[in-house]
C-alpha positions in Angstrom: 38.5 71.0 158.1 34.4 63.8 155.8 34.6 66.8 157.1 34.7 69.8 155.3 37.0 72.2 157.5 40.4 71.6 158.2 42.3 72.3 161.2 45.7 72.9 163.1 45.6 73.4 166.9 43.3 74.7 169.2 42.7 78.4 169.9 40.6 80.6 171.8 37.8 82.4 169.4 35.0 83.5 171.9 34.7 87.2 171.5 32.6 90.0 173.8 32.5 93.4 172.8 35.7 92.9 171.1 37.5 90.9 174.1 38.4 86.9 173.4 37.0 84.6 175.6 38.1 81.4 177.1 35.7 79.6 174.5 37.9 76.8 172.9 38.0 75.4 168.8 40.2 75.0 166.2 41.3 77.2 163.7 40.1 76.1 160.3 43.1 75.6 158.2 44.2 72.6 156.2 47.1 72.0 157.9 46.4 69.0 160.4 48.4 66.1 159.8 45.1 63.6 161.7 43.5 60.9 159.1 40.6 62.4 157.5 39.0 58.7 156.8 37.3 58.2 153.3 36.7 60.9 151.0 34.8 59.2 148.4 31.2 60.4 147.4 28.3 59.5 148.8 25.4 56.8 147.7 24.0 58.6 150.6 23.7 62.4 148.7 20.4 64.1 148.6 21.6 64.8 145.2 21.8 62.3 142.3 23.1 62.8 138.6 20.7 62.3 136.3 23.2 61.7 133.5 26.3 59.3 134.9 28.3 61.2 132.6 27.6 64.9 132.9 27.9 66.1 136.7 26.2 69.6 135.6 22.8 67.2 135.0 21.6 66.4 139.2 18.5 66.5 140.5 17.5 69.4 142.8 16.6 69.3 146.4 13.7 71.1 147.3 14.6 71.1 150.9 17.3 73.0 150.1 17.5 77.0 149.2 20.0 79.6 148.0 19.5 80.8 151.5 22.9 81.8 152.5 25.6 84.1 151.6 28.5 82.2 151.7 29.6 78.7 153.0 32.9 78.0 154.8 34.2 74.9 152.9 37.5 73.0 152.9 36.9 69.3 150.4 36.9 65.7 152.5 40.7 64.9 153.0 42.5 68.0 152.3 44.9 67.5 155.5 48.2 67.1 155.2 50.1 64.2 154.7 47.0 62.1 153.5 45.8 64.3 150.8 42.7 62.0 150.2 40.6 64.1 148.8 38.7 63.6 145.4 37.2 65.3 142.6 34.0 62.9 142.8 33.4 64.2 146.1 34.0 67.5 145.4 31.5 67.5 142.4 28.8 66.2 144.6 29.6 68.8 147.5 29.4 71.4 145.1 25.8 70.0 143.5 24.7 70.3 147.3 26.4 73.5 147.9 25.1 75.5 144.9 21.7 74.9 145.4 22.3 76.8 148.9 24.7 79.3 148.0 26.8 81.0 145.8 30.2 81.5 147.1 32.3 79.2 149.2 35.7 80.2 150.8 39.0 77.9 151.3 41.2 78.1 153.8 43.9 76.5 152.6 44.9 75.8 148.8 47.2 72.2 150.6 46.3 68.9 148.7 45.6 70.3 145.8 41.9 71.3 146.5 42.0 74.6 144.5 42.1 73.1 141.4 39.5 70.7 142.8 36.8 73.3 143.6 37.3 75.0 140.3 37.2 72.2 137.9 34.0 71.2 139.8 32.5 74.1 139.2 33.5 73.8 135.8 32.0 70.4 135.2 28.8 71.1 137.3 28.2 74.3 135.4 26.8 76.1 138.7 26.9 79.7 139.3 29.6 79.7 142.3 32.4 82.1 143.2 34.9 80.5 145.3 37.5 82.5 147.3 41.0 80.8 147.2 43.1 80.4 150.8 46.5 80.3 151.7 47.0 79.4 155.3 50.2 80.4 156.1 52.5 79.4 159.1 54.6 81.5 161.1 57.5 79.5 162.4 58.7 77.9 159.0 60.3 80.2 156.9 57.2 80.9 154.9 57.1 77.4 153.5 53.7 76.7 153.6 53.0 79.9 152.3 54.8 79.5 149.4 54.1 75.9 148.7 50.4 77.2 148.9 51.1 79.9 146.3 52.4 77.6 144.1 49.3 75.6 143.6 47.3 78.7 143.5 49.3 80.4 141.0 48.9 77.2 138.4 45.0 76.8 139.4 44.8 80.4 138.1 46.8 79.5 135.2 44.6 76.3 134.5 41.3 77.7 135.4 41.1 81.8 134.8 39.3 84.3 137.4 35.7 84.2 135.9 35.1 81.7 139.2 37.2 83.5 141.8 36.2 85.9 143.8 39.6 86.5 146.2 42.5 85.0 147.7 42.4 85.1 151.2 46.2 85.7 152.7 45.9 83.7 156.7 43.3 82.3 158.7 43.2 83.6 162.3 47.9 84.4 161.6 47.3 87.1 164.3 45.3 85.3 166.9 48.0 82.2 166.9 51.3 84.8 166.4 49.8 86.2 170.0 48.8 83.1 171.3 52.3 81.8 170.9 54.1 84.9 172.3 52.1 85.1 175.1 50.5 88.4 173.7 46.7 89.6 173.3 47.0 93.2 171.5 46.9 92.5 168.0 48.2 96.3 167.5 50.6 96.0 170.0 54.7 95.7 169.8 54.5 92.0 169.3 51.0 92.1 167.2 53.1 94.3 164.5 56.3 91.9 164.1 53.3 89.0 163.4 51.6 91.5 161.1 55.2 92.3 159.4 54.9 88.1 158.4 51.6 88.3 157.1 51.9 91.7 155.1 54.8 90.4 153.4 53.3 87.3 152.0 50.4 89.1 151.2 52.5 91.9 149.1 54.3 88.3 147.8 50.7 87.6 147.0 49.6 90.6 144.9 53.1 90.0 143.2 51.9 86.9 141.7 48.8 88.0 140.5 49.9 90.4 138.5 52.9 88.4 137.5 49.9 86.6 135.8 48.2 89.8 134.5 45.3 89.2 136.6 43.2 91.4 138.6 42.0 89.5 142.1 41.2 91.0 145.3 43.2 90.1 148.1 42.3 89.6 152.1 43.0 88.4 155.3 40.7 86.2 157.7 41.2 86.2 161.8 39.1 86.1 164.8 36.6 89.2 165.1 38.5 91.2 167.7 42.3 90.0 166.4 42.9 92.2 163.1 46.1 94.3 162.9 45.5 97.8 161.7 48.5 97.5 159.4 47.0 94.1 157.7 43.9 95.7 157.4 45.1 98.6 155.4 46.9 96.2 153.2 44.2 93.9 151.8 40.9 94.7 149.7 38.6 92.6 152.3 38.7 90.9 155.9 37.3 88.3 157.2 35.6 88.1 160.7 34.9 85.2 162.5 32.2 85.6 164.5 30.8 83.1 167.1 28.0 83.5 169.4 28.9 80.2 171.1 32.1 81.0 171.9 31.1 84.1 173.6 28.5 82.2 175.9 25.3 83.6 174.2 22.2 82.0 174.2 20.8 81.0 171.3 18.3 82.9 171.0 20.1 85.9 171.2 22.8 84.7 169.2 21.8 86.3 166.0 21.6 89.6 167.7 24.6 89.5 169.3 26.8 88.5 166.2 25.0 91.3 164.4 26.0 93.7 166.6 29.8 92.5 167.7 30.5 92.4 163.9 28.8 96.1 163.2 30.7 97.5 166.5 34.1 95.6 166.3 34.7 94.8 162.3 33.1 97.5 160.7 34.3 99.9 163.0 37.6 99.0 162.7 37.6 98.9 158.8 36.1 102.5 158.8 38.9 103.8 160.7 41.5 102.5 157.9 42.2 104.6 155.4 41.2 102.2 152.4 38.3 100.7 154.4 38.4 97.6 153.8 35.3 95.3 153.0 34.3 93.3 156.1 32.9 90.2 156.1 31.5 87.5 158.7 34.1 84.8 157.7 32.6 82.0 160.3 29.3 81.8 162.3 27.1 79.0 163.1 26.3 76.8 166.0 27.0 73.5 167.0 24.2 70.3 167.5 25.6 68.2 170.0 29.3 67.9 171.6 31.0 64.1 172.4 31.4 64.9 176.4 28.7 65.8 178.9 31.2 69.1 179.7 31.1 70.7 176.5 27.4 70.0 176.1 26.6 74.0 176.5 28.1 76.9 176.5 26.3 77.8 179.9 23.1 79.7 178.6 22.3 76.7 175.7 22.6 73.4 174.8 24.5 72.1 171.7 21.6 71.1 169.9 20.1 71.1 166.3 16.8 73.1 167.6 19.4 75.6 168.5 21.0 75.3 165.1 17.5 76.2 164.1 17.3 79.1 166.2 20.1 80.8 164.6 19.6 80.1 161.1 16.1 81.6 161.8 16.9 84.3 163.6 20.2 85.4 161.3 20.4 84.4 157.9 17.0 85.9 156.3 17.8 88.7 158.8 21.5 89.5 157.3 20.7 88.8 153.8 17.9 92.3 154.2 21.2 93.9 156.2 23.4 93.3 153.0 26.1 91.2 155.6 28.1 89.4 153.9 29.2 85.9 155.5 30.4 82.6 155.2 28.3 80.1 157.0 30.1 77.5 159.3 29.6 74.9 157.8 28.5 72.7 155.5 28.9 69.3 157.1 30.3 67.4 160.3 33.8 66.5 160.7 34.7 63.6 162.4 38.2 63.8 162.5 37.9 66.8 164.3 36.0 65.0 166.9 38.2 62.2 167.3 41.7 64.6 167.6 39.5 67.5 169.7 36.3 66.3 170.8 33.8 68.4 172.8 31.7 70.3 170.0 34.6 70.2 167.5 33.3 67.8 165.0 29.4 68.9 164.9 29.1 72.1 163.5 27.5 71.3 159.9 24.1 71.6 158.2 24.7 68.3 156.9 25.7 65.3 158.6 29.5 64.0 157.3 27.7 61.4 154.9 25.6 64.4 153.6 22.5 64.0 155.0 20.7 67.5 156.4 20.4 67.6 159.7 16.7 68.0 161.4 16.4 71.5 160.0 14.9 73.7 157.8 16.8 75.8 155.5 15.2 79.4 155.8 13.5 80.3 152.3 14.7 83.3 151.7 17.2 84.2 149.0 20.1 85.7 149.5 22.0 88.5 147.0 
């Protein structure tokens, strides 16, 4: 996902009181085969290095604040088969994001993105933690999972764990598995079949970490109402996508709806699991435009910068004060998503694709 989060296909993520509704968005994986376009560092970046040989010396933008608990991110050009990402671009992204948050989450590990992000953190010397991601595919006999596991392992060997918050295995795996098998209940017999694949990958990740002699949390990410109980029982944390846009909620009500859904569905579900895994919001935000008139609104509200501002004003500082862990969706717009899927798919960023802050004001509060 110019691009800051990668995707694999069109999925349903809208949720209303535990039930997914028919809003469409693309899953945030790194598995697309679409072209990602230019992936170099941008001369229009809001920050500039004061020493061209030292990425840790860069200007700070007074309009940016560390107001966000976390940020959803995939380096530009991290989609197979192109793999056009670059360290220079990731360094620039990290320089910007370090002024917004201390935490970022990745969705997958293809195209060496784990190592690129950890190297960028090392060179910029910023206080940032990354949650690495592995995006397994149910129908490839474990090939995608194993490929990504191995590069995550190599990254940990090279950089250690000081800047790693955990390893997330699976992104909307259960949602995709159920959709592919014409089912809806993640805790049905069909759901348990998908869960068995995921649990095997989760255990294998734990075994890999043990073999390295390191201790890291292992988690799972899925649509807000699609967690399988058996999967939650095997992880340390869960990341839940909670999108008011796809639930056809107005911009004015979006923040309160997000908080209520997360508490009543995801927190409540985890509390009934014996290990009570820590729950975070994996994605939440608001699109700023649509490429076609038919998707310009979700019913009650427009996709617009003004409504993104409404969501920012009503959600960010309140979530910080309430102790909610969340990863804002997302860092910047994604041109290739727009070309491939249209609608609002490419327009969820705080920044445009060339790293220009949109016409919004970043909340001036401090995230925990």
